[in-house]
C-alpha positions, 0 to 999 in steps of 0.5 A: 919611415919605411920606403912604402910610407915615404912614397905615400907621404910624398904623393899625398902631400905633393912633395914632388910636383914636377920633373924639375923637382926630381932633377933638383933633389936627385942629381944622379937619377936619370929620367929615361922617359919624360912622358911617364906620369909624375905619380909613377916617377915619384915611386921610381925616384923615391925607391931609387933614392932609398935603395941608393942611399941618395935621399940627403937632398930630398930630406934636407928640402923637406925636413921641416914639413916631415917633422911639423906634419908629424909624419916622423916621431922623435926618437927622444926629446929633452926638456930643459927648464931654468929659473933666471932673474928674469923669470923661467925659461925652457928649451926643448930639443928633439932627435928625429931619424930619417932613413934610407937602405943603409943610412940613418939621417939624424936631425935635431930640432930645438925651440925655446928662449935660448935654443940658439945655443945648439946649432941645429941647422942641417943634419946632426949625424948621418950614420951607417945603419951598422954603426956602433955609435950610440946616437941616443947617448950622444944626444943626451950628452950634447943636451947636458952640455947645452944645459950646463952652458958648456960646463959653466953651470952644474946639473944641480943648479937650483930651480933648473931641470933637464928631463928626457922623454920618448 
């Protein structure tokens, strides 16, 4: 999500409502004039956070909203289906990216019957935009690990399937 779009989402959805919200989410930002309208402060603080790569706390606080409101689309998703003695199960994991000027903040969201096998709390990775890390392949490798129950099962188990989608 680019800076202008991020500012619009914050304003339209009242993600920052008060000076206290700014002070809580942007510890290194100083408010010079507390009489400036909050809508102007939002533009200033989000721009400052973006330019200074200081959006981690903001994103952490609002990840669920940003993902669930479909303001951010997944880079890649993974669907795992299993046939067990108790019936069919499936897990879904999606990789999302949030950004600042120099960093990408990656978050994995999962749901399903056994999705607790992958701890998706917090950020998956925070990488410099110039990093040579192939985050997509890293995500796929972790999905295969979860799918195989960390090596306990092969990818060729009967009636089990892993699919990636964008």
